[in-house]
C-alpha positions in Angstrom: -27.6 -40.5 14.0 -28.2 -42.0 10.7 -25.3 -41.7 8.3 -26.5 -38.8 6.0 -27.2 -36.7 8.8 -23.7 -37.0 9.8 -23.1 -34.9 7.0 -25.4 -32.1 8.0 -24.2 -28.7 8.7 -27.3 -26.9 9.3 -26.7 -24.2 12.0 -22.9 -24.4 11.7 -20.8 -21.1 11.0 -18.1 -21.5 8.4 -15.4 -19.4 7.0 -13.5 -20.1 3.8 -10.4 -18.3 3.2 -9.9 -17.1 -0.2 -13.5 -18.5 -0.9 -14.1 -16.5 -3.9 -12.5 -18.2 -6.7 -11.2 -22.0 -7.9 -11.2 -24.3 -4.8 -12.4 -22.1 -2.2 -15.6 -21.1 -3.9 -16.5 -24.7 -4.5 -15.8 -25.5 -0.9 -17.9 -22.5 0.0 -20.8 -23.8 -2.1 -20.5 -27.2 -1.2 -20.7 -26.4 2.5 -23.9 -24.4 2.3 -25.4 -26.6 0.4 -25.0 -29.2 3.5 -26.8 -26.3 5.4 -23.7 -24.2 6.7 -24.0 -20.4 7.1 -20.7 -19.6 5.0 -18.5 -16.7 5.3 -16.4 -15.8 2.4 -13.1 -14.1 3.5 -10.9 -12.8 0.8 -9.0 -9.8 -0.3 -11.3 -8.6 -3.5 -14.6 -7.9 -1.6 -16.4 -7.4 -4.8 -15.8 -10.9 -6.1 -16.8 -12.4 -2.6 -20.0 -10.2 -2.8 -20.8 -11.7 -6.2 -20.6 -15.3 -4.8 -22.2 -14.8 -1.5 -24.9 -13.1 -3.5 -25.4 -16.3 -5.4 -25.0 -18.5 -2.8 -27.8 -16.9 -0.9 -30.2 -16.9 -3.8 -30.3 -20.5 -3.0 -31.8 -20.0 0.0 -29.0 -20.4 2.6 -27.1 -17.7 4.1 -23.5 -16.4 2.7 -21.8 -13.3 3.4 -18.3 -11.7 2.0 -15.9 -10.4 4.8 -12.6 -8.6 3.7 -9.4 -10.5 4.7 -5.7 -10.2 4.2 -4.3 -13.3 6.0 -0.9 -12.0 6.5 -2.1 -9.6 8.3 -3.2 -10.2 11.8 -5.4 -7.5 13.0 -7.4 -8.4 9.3 -7.8 -11.6 11.0 -9.2 -10.5 14.0 -11.4 -8.1 12.3 -12.9 -10.9 10.2 -13.5 -13.0 13.0 -15.3 -10.4 15.0 -17.4 -9.4 12.0 -18.5 -13.2 11.4 -19.3 -13.6 14.8 -21.4 -10.4 15.1 -23.2 -11.5 11.7 -23.4 -15.1 11.9 -22.4 -16.2 15.3 -19.3 -18.0 16.6 -17.1 -20.2 13.8 -17.7 -23.8 14.0 -15.6 -24.6 10.6 -12.6 -22.9 9.5 -11.3 -23.7 6.0 -7.7 -22.5 5.4 -7.7 -22.1 1.8 -5.9 -19.1 0.6 -2.7 -19.8 -1.1 -0.1 -18.8 -3.7 2.3 -20.5 -6.0 5.0 -19.7 -8.4 6.9 -21.6 -11.0 10.6 -21.2 -10.4 13.5 -23.0 -10.4 15.5 -22.8 -7.1 18.5 -21.2 -8.0 16.1 -18.2 -9.8 13.8 -17.7 -6.6 13.7 -14.4 -5.6 13.1 -13.4 -2.1 10.2 -11.7 -2.4 8.5 -14.6 -3.9 9.9 -17.1 -1.5 8.4 -14.6 1.3 5.2 -14.3 -0.3 4.5 -17.9 -0.6 5.2 -18.5 3.3 3.4 -15.3 4.2 0.3 -16.7 2.7 0.6 -20.5 2.8 2.2 -20.7 6.5 2.0 -17.7 8.3 -1.5 -16.3 6.9 -2.8 -19.9 7.8 -1.2 -20.0 11.3 -2.4 -16.4 11.8 -6.5 -17.9 11.0 -5.8 -21.0 12.8 -4.6 -19.5 16.0 -7.1 -16.8 16.0 -10.1 -18.7 15.0 -8.8 -21.8 17.4 -8.7 -19.7 20.4 -12.6 -19.0 19.9 -13.1 -22.5 19.4 -11.7 -23.6 22.4 -13.7 -21.0 24.4 -16.7 -22.2 22.6 -16.4 -25.9 23.2 -15.1 -27.0 19.7 -14.9 -26.9 16.1 -13.3 -28.3 13.1 -10.4 -26.8 10.9 -9.8 -27.9 7.7 -6.1 -26.7 6.1 -5.8 -27.2 2.5 -2.6 -28.8 1.8 -1.4 -30.5 -1.6 0.1 -33.7 -3.0 3.2 -31.1 -3.4 4.0 -31.8 0.1 4.7 -35.5 -0.4 6.4 -35.1 -3.9 8.3 -32.9 -6.0 5.9 -31.7 -8.9 7.1 -31.9 -12.5 7.7 -30.6 -15.2 7.5 -27.2 -13.2 9.9 -26.3 -10.5 7.9 -24.6 -7.3 10.5 -25.3 -4.3 8.6 -22.8 -2.1 5.2 -23.8 -2.5 6.1 -27.6 -2.0 8.3 -26.7 1.3 5.1 -24.5 2.2 2.5 -27.2 2.0 4.8 -29.7 3.7 4.7 -27.1 6.7 0.8 -27.1 6.5 0.9 -30.8 6.7 2.6 -30.9 10.0 1.3 -28.0 11.5 -2.2 -29.9 11.2 -0.8 -32.9 13.2 0.9 -30.5 15.9 -2.4 -28.6 16.2 -4.7 -31.8 16.1 -2.4 -33.2 18.8 -2.9 -30.1 20.9 -6.3 -29.1 20.9 -8.1 -32.9 20.8 -8.6 -32.3 24.4 -10.4 -28.8 23.6 -12.8 -30.8 20.9 -11.0 -29.2 18.1 -10.3 -31.5 15.1 -7.8 -30.2 13.0 -7.6 -32.0 9.2 -5.8 -31.4 5.9 -7.1 -31.9 2.5 -4.3 -32.4 0.0 -5.7 -32.1 -3.7 -4.1 -33.6 -6.4 -4.4 -31.8 -9.8 -7.6 -29.6 -10.0 -8.5 -27.3 -13.1 -8.4 -23.8 -11.7 -6.9 -20.7 -12.5 -3.9 -21.9 -10.5 -3.3 -25.0 -12.4 -3.4 -24.7 -16.2 -4.1 -28.3 -16.5 -5.0 -28.3 -20.0 -1.5 -27.0 -21.4 0.4 -29.6 -23.5 3.6 -29.1 -21.5 1.9 -29.9 -18.2 -0.4 -32.4 -19.3 2.2 -35.0 -20.2 3.3 -35.2 -16.6 0.1 -34.1 -14.8 -2.6 -35.9 -16.4 -0.9 -39.0 -18.1 1.1 -40.0 -15.1 -1.8 -40.2 -13.1 -3.9 -43.6 -12.6 -7.2 -41.9 -13.3 -5.5 -40.1 -16.6 -7.5 -37.2 -15.7 -7.5 -34.1 -13.6 -10.3 -33.0 -11.2 -12.9 -30.2 -11.0 -13.3 -28.0 -7.9 -16.7 -29.4 -7.5 -15.5 -33.2 -7.2 -13.7 -31.8 -4.0 -16.8 -30.6 -2.4 -17.9 -34.0 -0.6 -14.8 -34.4 0.6 -14.6 -31.0 2.5 -18.2 -31.8 3.9 -16.7 -34.8 5.3 -14.0 -33.1 7.0 -15.9 -30.4 8.6 -19.1 -32.4 9.5 -19.6 -34.8 12.2 -19.1 -37.6 9.5 -15.4 -37.2 10.4 -16.2 -37.0 14.2 -13.3 -39.4 15.2 -11.1 -38.1 12.7 -8.0 -35.5 13.4 -4.5 -35.0 12.7 -5.0 -36.7 9.4 -4.3 -35.8 5.5 -7.2 -36.9 3.1 -5.3 -37.3 -0.1 -7.6 -36.6 -3.1 -5.5 -37.0 -6.4 -6.7 -39.7 -8.8 -3.9 -42.0 -7.5 -1.3 -39.6 -8.8 1.1 -40.4 -5.6 0.7 -43.9 -6.2 3.5 -43.8 -8.5 
């Protein structure tokens, strides 16, 4: 296989959770550019339809599917619809996530539960439901979206629930990778640093000092910059890689 051919996703079916905004949208677009048929799975169906229509206009296949990752039956319905419309899932991108900035002593129970319901329990729901199908069909690739927050304590904002949830994501990635390697299911994580999205107000002066100026590259990433890394993890280019956490952070975690 030629080197660039290893990145080709033609004929593959991909599900991107939370795929209609921010990093999720960038991942969906990048994977579609590599040739995949993409299912954009999120709560806000109207926005998903807009993104899917735009992607389809470039000559590839994209569909919108309603999904609440915290609801097991919703995940099962999503998989059924994607399989019926596109075929069995080859790649799952667990991107859906939430974050609240709050000092630990002030975190209300509902916020803590919400973060874990989406970032951990929701990811687990999708990984297990889709993973079972991958085992039955002979293999696949799962890419979980972790974070540098699994490795550091961010500043100046405090976000204990998010940090803990992403650490869980990294460890769950390794656990699934170890169990499912014999079934030809690879499980890796992508851990971004600070990326300019609605979730990360990188331009605000109170954050820039620590988020940007503390990083060796002294800049933030755009969502599109992480697209190639996602294609790598989803494709045969990373065929001998499982249980790894790929950190893409402009060097932030070096210091």
